[in-house]
C-alpha positions as CSV (number, residue, x, y, z in Angstrom):
1,X,-222.1,-70.2,-90.4
2,X,-224.2,-72.0,-93.1
3,X,-228.2,-72.0,-93.9
4,X,-229.5,-74.5,-95.7
5,X,-232.8,-76.3,-96.2
6,X,-233.6,-79.8,-94.0
7,X,-234.2,-83.0,-95.2
8,X,-237.1,-85.0,-93.0
9,X,-235.1,-88.2,-93.4
10,X,-231.5,-87.2,-93.7
11,X,-231.9,-84.5,-90.7
12,X,-234.4,-85.6,-88.7
13,X,-231.4,-86.8,-86.2
14,X,-229.7,-83.6,-86.2
15,X,-232.8,-82.0,-85.4
16,X,-234.1,-84.4,-82.5
17,X,-230.2,-83.7,-80.9
18,X,-230.9,-79.5,-81.4
19,X,-234.3,-79.9,-79.1
20,X,-232.2,-82.0,-76.7
21,X,-229.6,-80.0,-76.9
22,X,-232.0,-76.6,-77.0
23,X,-234.9,-77.6,-74.9
24,X,-235.4,-74.0,-73.2
25,X,-238.6,-72.7,-76.0
26,X,-240.8,-75.6,-75.5
27,X,-240.6,-76.2,-71.7
28,X,-242.0,-72.4,-71.8
29,X,-244.5,-72.8,-74.1
30,X,-245.5,-76.1,-73.9
31,X,-244.3,-77.1,-70.4
32,X,-242.5,-80.2,-71.3
33,X,-238.6,-81.3,-73.1
34,X,-239.6,-82.0,-77.0
35,X,-238.1,-85.6,-78.4
36,X,-239.3,-87.3,-82.1
37,X,-242.6,-86.6,-82.3
38,X,-241.9,-82.9,-82.0
39,X,-238.7,-83.3,-84.6
40,X,-240.7,-84.5,-86.6
41,X,-244.0,-81.7,-86.9
42,X,-240.9,-79.6,-87.1
43,X,-241.0,-81.0,-91.1
44,X,-244.6,-81.4,-91.3
45,X,-246.8,-78.0,-89.6
46,X,-247.5,-75.6,-90.5
47,X,-249.9,-72.4,-90.7
48,X,-253.6,-72.6,-91.5
49,X,-254.2,-73.1,-95.3
50,X,-250.7,-73.3,-96.6
51,X,-249.1,-75.8,-99.1
52,X,-246.4,-77.3,-96.6
53,X,-244.7,-78.3,-99.9
54,X,-243.8,-74.7,-100.7
55,X,-242.6,-74.3,-97.1
56,X,-239.1,-73.8,-96.6
57,X,-237.8,-75.6,-93.1
58,X,-234.0,-74.6,-92.8
59,X,-231.3,-75.1,-90.1
60,X,-228.6,-72.4,-89.1
61,X,-224.9,-74.1,-88.8
62,X,-221.9,-72.9,-87.0
63,X,-219.1,-75.5,-87.8
64,X,-221.0,-78.8,-88.4
65,X,-223.7,-77.8,-85.4
66,X,-227.4,-77.6,-85.9
67,X,-227.8,-75.2,-84.3
68,X,-230.8,-73.0,-85.1
69,X,-234.2,-74.1,-86.5
70,X,-236.9,-72.0,-89.1
71,X,-239.6,-72.9,-90.9
72,X,-241.3,-70.5,-93.0
73,X,-244.4,-70.4,-95.4
74,X,-246.7,-69.2,-97.8
75,X,-250.7,-68.2,-97.9
76,X,-251.1,-67.2,-94.5
77,X,-253.0,-65.1,-92.7
78,X,-253.5,-64.1,-97.6
79,X,-252.7,-65.7,-100.3
80,X,-250.0,-63.0,-101.1
81,X,-248.6,-63.1,-97.4
82,X,-245.6,-65.3,-96.4
83,X,-245.6,-66.0,-92.8
84,X,-242.8,-67.2,-90.4
85,X,-244.0,-70.3,-88.4
86,X,-240.8,-71.0,-85.9
87,X,-237.4,-69.6,-85.7
88,X,-235.0,-70.7,-82.3
89,X,-231.5,-70.5,-82.2
90,X,-229.7,-72.8,-79.8
91,X,-228.6,-70.4,-76.3
92,X,-225.2,-71.6,-77.6
93,X,-225.7,-69.1,-81.0
94,X,-227.3,-66.3,-79.5
95,X,-226.3,-62.9,-79.1
96,X,-223.5,-63.2,-81.4
97,X,-225.8,-61.8,-84.3
98,X,-226.8,-65.1,-86.0
99,X,-230.3,-64.6,-85.3
100,X,-230.3,-61.6,-87.3
101,X,-228.1,-63.1,-90.1
102,X,-230.5,-65.9,-90.4
103,X,-233.9,-63.6,-90.6
104,X,-231.8,-61.7,-93.1
105,X,-231.5,-65.1,-95.3
106,X,-235.8,-66.3,-94.7
107,X,-237.1,-62.2,-95.2
108,X,-234.8,-62.8,-98.8
109,X,-236.5,-65.9,-99.1
110,X,-240.3,-64.7,-98.5
111,X,-239.5,-61.7,-100.8
112,X,-237.9,-63.9,-103.7
113,X,-241.5,-65.8,-103.0
114,X,-243.3,-62.4,-104.2
115,X,-244.4,-61.4,-100.2
116,X,-244.8,-57.6,-99.3
117,X,-245.6,-59.1,-95.6
118,X,-243.5,-61.7,-93.6
119,X,-245.9,-62.2,-90.2
120,X,-245.2,-64.0,-87.0
121,X,-246.9,-65.0,-83.7
122,X,-244.8,-64.6,-81.3
123,X,-245.6,-65.8,-76.9
124,X,-246.6,-63.6,-74.5
125,X,-244.5,-65.7,-72.1
126,X,-241.7,-64.9,-74.1
127,X,-240.4,-61.0,-73.7
128,X,-236.7,-61.7,-74.7
129,X,-238.6,-62.7,-78.1
130,X,-241.2,-60.3,-78.8
131,X,-238.0,-57.5,-78.1
132,X,-236.1,-59.5,-80.8
133,X,-238.6,-59.1,-83.0
134,X,-239.6,-55.4,-82.8
135,X,-235.9,-54.7,-82.9
136,X,-235.8,-56.6,-86.5
137,X,-238.0,-54.1,-88.1
138,X,-241.6,-56.1,-86.6
139,X,-244.9,-54.2,-85.4
140,X,-247.9,-55.6,-84.3
141,X,-251.2,-55.6,-85.7
142,X,-253.4,-55.5,-83.1
143,X,-254.4,-59.1,-83.2
144,X,-254.2,-61.4,-79.9
145,X,-255.0,-64.4,-79.0
146,X,-254.6,-67.7,-77.1
147,X,-254.2,-71.0,-77.1
148,X,-253.9,-74.3,-75.4
149,X,-250.2,-75.3,-76.0
150,X,-249.2,-78.7,-74.7
151,X,-249.0,-78.0,-70.9
152,X,-250.2,-74.2,-71.0
153,X,-252.1,-72.0,-72.1
154,X,-250.4,-68.8,-74.2
155,X,-251.4,-65.4,-75.3
156,X,-250.2,-64.6,-78.5
157,X,-249.3,-61.6,-80.2
158,X,-249.6,-61.6,-83.8
159,X,-246.9,-59.1,-85.6
160,X,-246.0,-58.0,-88.8
161,X,-242.8,-56.8,-91.0
162,X,-243.5,-55.0,-94.4
163,X,-240.7,-56.1,-96.8
164,X,-241.1,-53.7,-99.4
165,X,-239.7,-51.1,-96.5
166,X,-235.9,-53.4,-96.5
167,X,-233.0,-51.3,-96.9
168,X,-230.2,-51.5,-98.5
169,X,-228.2,-51.9,-95.2
170,X,-230.7,-55.0,-94.1
171,X,-230.5,-57.1,-97.3
172,X,-226.2,-56.9,-96.4
173,X,-226.4,-58.4,-93.4
């Protein structure tokens, strides 16, 4: 397994291929299959007020196959916070601990950047995703909202994790 930054030019075709091979999240979230526009947005989207140049756009590779994507931004909801705007694994990469390794890498990046808190939003329509985040130490902030996503109206719940409470066991995984 290898985790590395993705480039919007040289890795765009890989991201398009990943979305083609792993459309399940987008179909659940928006009711449509992702394509080129979604892949392009992966490199430009981020939370409100965040400096895109400080964001991390990462790929998780199993052998040479792009098997996971993540976008980590800084400055939302507060200037000192980190926000995990997107993390997804292809179905072939799930259930083997790859998600935990990927998340640990992202937490380390956030902590090195000085963030104490890592936030994310999980779709209410994604109970498996929510269960993963809770298993990994995230807790509900109590904030919920709704938004139009593609062809669907989705409920969202904000979760957070206190990075200062990370244990040595978590750092070694």
